[in-house]
C-alpha positions in Angstrom: -42.9 86.4 -5.8 -42.1 86.1 -2.0 -41.2 83.2 -1.4 -43.4 81.1 1.2 -42.9 81.9 5.5 -41.2 79.2 6.6 -43.6 77.9 8.6 -46.2 77.4 5.4 -47.1 73.8 5.0 -49.7 73.2 2.4 -53.0 72.1 2.8 -53.3 68.1 2.7 -55.7 66.9 -0.2 -58.0 65.3 2.2 -58.4 69.0 4.1 -58.6 70.8 1.1 -61.3 68.8 -0.6 -63.3 69.5 2.9 -62.9 73.0 2.7 -63.5 73.6 -1.3 -66.8 71.7 -0.2 -68.5 74.3 2.3 -71.3 75.9 0.6 -70.7 79.8 -0.4 -73.8 81.4 1.0 -72.8 84.5 -1.0 -73.4 82.8 -4.4 -76.2 82.4 -5.9 -74.7 79.7 -8.2 -74.9 77.7 -5.2 -78.6 78.4 -3.5 -80.3 81.0 -2.7 -79.3 82.4 1.0 -80.8 85.8 2.7 -76.9 86.5 2.9 -77.4 87.1 -0.7 -80.3 89.7 -0.2 -78.0 91.6 2.7 -75.4 92.0 0.0 -78.0 93.2 -2.7 -79.7 96.0 -0.6 -76.5 97.0 -0.1 -75.1 97.5 -3.2 -78.4 98.9 -4.7 -78.1 101.7 -1.5 -74.6 102.7 -2.9 -75.5 102.7 -6.8 -78.9 104.7 -6.5 -77.2 106.9 -4.2 -73.9 107.6 -6.1 -75.3 106.8 -9.8 -72.0 104.9 -10.6 -71.6 102.1 -12.8 -71.5 98.4 -10.9 -69.5 95.7 -11.5 -69.3 92.0 -9.8 -66.9 90.7 -9.4 -66.6 87.1 -8.0 -63.3 84.6 -8.3 -62.5 81.6 -7.4 -61.8 80.4 -3.7 -58.1 79.3 -4.8 -56.1 82.5 -5.2 -52.5 83.6 -6.0 -51.1 84.1 -3.4 -49.6 87.7 -4.8 -53.1 88.8 -5.2 -54.1 88.1 -1.9 -51.0 89.8 0.3 -48.4 91.4 -2.0 -50.7 93.4 -4.8 -52.5 94.8 -1.2 -49.4 95.9 -0.1 -48.6 93.6 2.5 -44.8 93.1 4.0 -43.2 90.0 3.3 -42.5 89.4 6.6 -46.2 90.1 7.7 -47.4 87.6 10.4 -50.5 87.4 8.9 -48.7 85.1 5.9 -48.0 82.7 9.2 -49.3 79.1 8.7 -51.8 80.1 11.5 -53.5 82.2 9.2 -53.3 81.1 6.0 -54.2 77.9 4.4 -51.4 77.2 1.6 -52.4 75.1 -1.3 -49.0 75.2 -3.0 -45.9 77.2 -3.4 -47.9 80.0 -5.6 -51.5 79.6 -4.3 -53.9 79.7 -0.9 -57.2 79.6 0.0 -58.5 83.5 0.5 -58.0 84.4 3.6 -60.0 87.9 3.1 -62.4 89.0 0.1 -60.2 91.8 -0.6 -58.2 89.0 -2.6 -60.6 89.0 -5.2 -59.7 93.2 -5.6 -56.4 93.0 -7.3 -57.8 91.4 -10.4 -60.6 93.4 -10.0 -58.6 96.6 -10.3 -56.6 94.9 -13.1 -60.1 94.3 -15.2 -60.9 97.9 -14.6 -57.7 99.1 -16.1 -58.0 97.3 -19.0 -61.7 98.2 -19.2 -61.9 101.8 -17.8 -64.6 103.4 -16.1 -64.9 106.9 -14.9 -67.2 105.8 -11.3 -67.6 102.4 -11.1 -68.5 100.5 -7.7 -66.4 96.8 -7.8 -68.7 94.4 -5.5 -66.1 91.7 -4.7 -67.8 88.7 -2.6 -67.5 85.4 -1.4 -66.5 82.8 1.2 -63.1 83.0 3.0 -61.0 81.0 5.2 -59.4 81.7 8.2 -58.9 81.4 12.1 -61.3 82.4 14.5 -62.1 81.6 17.9 -65.2 79.6 18.3 -68.4 81.5 19.5 -72.2 83.4 18.7 -70.5 85.8 16.0 -67.3 84.2 14.8 -66.7 81.0 11.9 -63.8 79.9 10.2 -65.6 80.5 7.1 -67.1 83.7 7.5 -68.9 85.9 4.0 -67.3 88.9 2.9 -67.7 91.5 0.6 -65.1 94.0 0.0 -66.8 97.2 -2.1 -64.5 99.8 -3.7 -65.6 102.7 -5.6 -63.1 103.7 -7.8 -63.5 107.3 -9.8 -61.8 109.8 -12.2 -64.9 111.3 -12.3 -64.9 112.7 -8.7 -60.8 113.0 -8.0 -61.0 114.2 -4.3 -63.0 111.0 -2.2 -62.1 111.6 0.8 -62.7 110.7 4.9 -66.1 112.5 4.6 -67.3 109.9 1.9 -66.1 106.9 3.7 -68.6 108.2 6.7 -71.3 108.7 4.0 -70.8 105.2 2.1 -70.9 103.6 5.6 -74.1 105.4 6.3 -75.8 104.7 3.1 -75.2 100.8 3.9 -76.4 101.1 7.7 -79.4 103.2 6.5 -80.4 100.7 4.2 -79.8 97.0 6.6 -80.2 98.9 9.9 -82.0 102.0 9.4 -81.9 104.1 13.2 -78.9 101.5 14.5 -76.0 104.4 16.3 -72.8 103.1 15.3 -69.3 104.5 15.7 -65.6 104.4 14.1 -62.1 103.5 15.4 -59.2 104.0 13.4 -57.4 100.7 12.7 -54.2 99.8 10.0 -54.4 98.3 6.8 -52.0 98.0 4.0 -54.1 98.3 1.2 -56.2 101.8 2.7 -55.1 104.8 4.0 -56.9 106.6 7.2 -58.2 103.4 8.2 -61.4 102.6 10.0 -63.4 99.9 11.8 -67.4 100.2 11.8 -68.9 98.6 14.9 -72.7 98.9 15.4 -74.6 99.4 18.7 -76.8 96.5 19.5 -78.9 96.1 22.8 -76.0 97.8 24.4 -73.0 96.1 22.8 -70.6 97.4 20.3 -70.5 94.8 17.2 -68.3 95.6 14.7 -69.6 95.5 10.9 -66.5 96.0 8.6 -63.7 98.1 8.0 -62.3 100.3 5.3 -60.6 103.2 4.1 -59.5 105.0 0.9 -58.0 102.9 -1.2 -54.4 103.3 -1.1 -52.4 105.1 -4.1 -50.1 101.8 -4.4 -52.5 99.3 -4.8 -54.2 101.1 -8.0 -51.1 102.1 -9.3 -49.8 98.5 -9.0 -53.1 97.2 -10.8 -52.1 99.7 -13.8 -54.5 102.2 -12.8 -53.2 105.9 -13.7 -53.0 108.9 -10.3 -56.1 110.4 -11.8 -57.9 107.6 -10.3 -59.1 107.9 -6.2 -61.3 105.5 -4.1 -63.2 104.5 -1.3 -62.9 100.9 0.0 -65.2 98.8 2.9 -65.6 95.6 3.6 -68.7 94.6 5.8 -69.0 91.2 7.3 -72.3 89.8 5.1 -72.7 87.1 7.8 -72.9 89.9 10.7 -75.0 92.1 9.1 -77.5 89.4 8.3 -77.7 88.2 11.7 -78.1 92.0 13.1 -80.6 93.0 10.2 -82.5 89.1 11.3 -81.8 89.5 15.2 -80.5 85.7 14.4 -78.5 84.9 17.5 -76.0 82.1 16.5 -74.1 82.5 13.7 -74.3 78.6 13.0 -77.7 78.9 12.5 -77.2 81.1 9.2 -76.3 76.9 7.8 -78.6 75.2 10.3 -80.3 72.5 8.3 -83.6 72.2 10.0 -86.1 73.0 7.7 -87.9 75.2 10.5 -84.6 77.2 10.5 -83.6 77.0 7.0 -86.7 78.1 5.5 -86.4 81.3 7.6 -82.7 82.2 6.0 -84.4 82.4 2.5 -85.9 86.4 3.4 -84.9 89.4 5.7 -87.9 89.0 8.2 -87.1 88.6 12.0 -86.0 85.3 12.9 -88.5 83.2 15.1 -86.4 81.1 17.4 -87.8 77.4 17.3 -87.2 74.9 20.3 -83.8 75.6 21.9 -82.0 72.5 22.5 -80.0 72.2 26.2 -76.1 73.5 26.5 -74.1 71.0 27.5 -70.6 72.3 29.1 -67.5 70.8 29.7 -64.6 72.5 31.4 -61.0 71.4 30.6 -57.4 71.6 31.9 -55.0 72.0 29.3 -51.5 72.8 28.7 -50.8 74.4 25.7 -47.7 76.7 24.4 -47.0 80.0 25.8 -49.3 82.6 23.4 -51.6 79.8 22.3 -54.7 82.3 22.0 -58.6 81.5 21.8 -58.3 81.9 17.7 -55.6 79.2 17.8 -57.7 76.9 19.9 -60.6 77.6 17.6 -58.4 76.1 14.5 -57.5 73.2 16.0 -61.3 72.0 16.9 -62.5 72.6 13.4 -59.9 70.8 12.2 -60.4 67.9 14.5 -63.8 67.8 14.7 -64.5 68.7 10.7 -68.3 68.7 10.1 -68.7 68.2 13.5 -67.5 71.5 14.6 -71.2 72.7 14.3 -71.4 70.6 17.4 -69.5 73.1 19.4 -71.5 76.7 20.6 -68.5 78.4 21.9 -64.5 77.1 22.9 -63.6 80.0 26.3 -60.3 81.2 27.8 -61.5 81.3 31.6 -57.8 81.7 32.8 -54.8 80.9 32.1 -51.5 80.2 34.4 -48.0 80.0 33.8 -47.5 76.5 34.4 -44.3 77.3 36.1 -45.6 79.0 38.8 -47.6 76.1 40.0 -46.5 73.2 41.6 -44.4 70.0 40.0 -47.1 67.4 41.1 -49.4 69.5 38.8 -47.7 69.9 35.7 -47.1 65.9 35.8 -50.7 65.6 35.9 -50.7 67.5 32.7 -47.7 65.7 31.4 -46.6 69.5 30.9 -43.5 71.6 30.5 -42.4 74.3 32.7 -42.9 76.4 29.6 -45.7 76.0 28.9 -49.6 77.8 30.2 -52.0 76.0 31.7 -55.8 76.8 30.5 -59.0 76.2 31.9 -61.1 76.1 28.9 -64.7 76.0 28.8 -66.7 74.2 25.8 -70.2 74.4 25.4 -71.6 71.8 23.4 -75.4 72.4 21.7 -76.8 70.8 18.8 -79.2 72.8 16.8 -81.4 70.4 16.1 -81.2 67.6 18.7 -80.5 67.1 22.4 -76.8 65.6 23.0 -76.4 62.7 24.8 -74.0 62.4 27.8 -72.1 60.3 25.7 -72.3 62.2 22.7 -71.2 65.2 24.9 -68.6 63.0 26.6 -66.4 61.9 23.0 -66.7 65.5 21.7 -65.1 66.6 24.9 -62.7 64.1 24.2 -62.0 65.0 20.7 -61.8 68.6 21.5 -59.1 68.0 24.9 -57.0 65.8 22.3 -57.0 68.6 19.5 -56.0 71.3 22.1 -53.9 69.5 25.3 -49.8 69.7 24.3 -49.1 67.6 27.9 -48.2 64.1 27.8 -50.8 63.3 30.2 -54.4 62.3 29.5 -57.9 62.8 31.5 -60.9 61.2 29.4 -63.9 61.3 30.1 -65.6 58.5 27.8 -62.4 56.8 26.4 -59.7 54.8 27.4 -57.6 57.0 25.1 
C-alpha cells in the first residue's frame, strides 16, 4: 500500500459526519429522485442493445484508498492524491472521489463469479473539490458503466462511440455531441464527451477502453476486454429536464422538489433576486476557483446552498501593486490579489441585505489569506 501524501490530513469527526449525512440522490434506498430515472434509462438502453447481463455494484461512500487510486493505476505521486483533492478518513480509507472507486471491487466480484458479457453499473455520490457555479457541486452524482466481455474480445473505439451514442439517443435524442481525447490511468484511448446545448458545449462524461492492467489487477485473465464510461448523472438530468441550476436538484421547496421525481421539462417557479458582492482578497499564488469553492463549502456547510457562484474576475501578482495596496490587504509580495464576484441567491426566499453581508463576511474570511480585513456586516 502506498503511504499517504505528506499533505494528507484526516477529516475531523464533525466534518466526516456532515459529509456522510448528505443524501445520495442516486440511491433508491434514500428516496426517489429523477437522477435514478436518468440512470435506469441509460442502463436499459445499453442492456437492450447489447443483450448482456447487468450487475449493479453499489458500495459504501468510504472506500479503501487502494481502490480509489492504486487499483485504477494512479501513480503514487499523482497530484490528485493531494489533500486538496482527497478527503482522507484515515491511513487506509477515504471518501470516494469518483464512482470509479467502486469498479475494482466490481471487477473482483466478476473474477470470482465470471460472465461472458456483462455491464457493471457502479453509481453513487462522490466528494470532490470543485468550483461553485450553476453546473458544479462538491458532491456530484456519477456512474461508472463498464462493459466487460470475453464473448466480444475485440471491443474498440467504435464500440465506445456506439456506447456514448446509445446513451445520448436514449436521454437527449437529436443532440449534437463531440469527443475530445483525454488521458486516464484506468483507460486506453480516453475520451471526453460533450453535448451542444444552446450554443454551449457541456461535458457529460469521460471514458475509454478498459485498461488491461486494471482488469488483470482484479484477477481477470487476458481473454477479457472492456469499455469504461463515466457519465455525470446531475449534468445529464439537468440537460434532460432543462434545469438551469444544479442546486435545484436538492431544493426543499415542494414546487421544485416535486418536479425532481420525473423527467418532464422543468417549470420555473418564482425566481429570487440575486445579490452580488465583489471581494478583493489576497490568496496564495496558484489558488484556483476550485480551491475557493472548496473553502467556501467547508466554511458555510449547509449554508453554501445560498451561494450561486464564486467567480474570479481578475488576478494580479501583489508584487506589482504599490506597498500601500498590499498593506490594505495585509498581504505578502509573493501572494496574488484576486477580485472575486460572489452571487448569493436563496432558492426559496429573498435574502435581506444583512443576511447577504453576513454570508459575504463568512466567504471573505474563508478565502482571504491576508492579515487585514474589510468586513461588511461585523466588526470582525
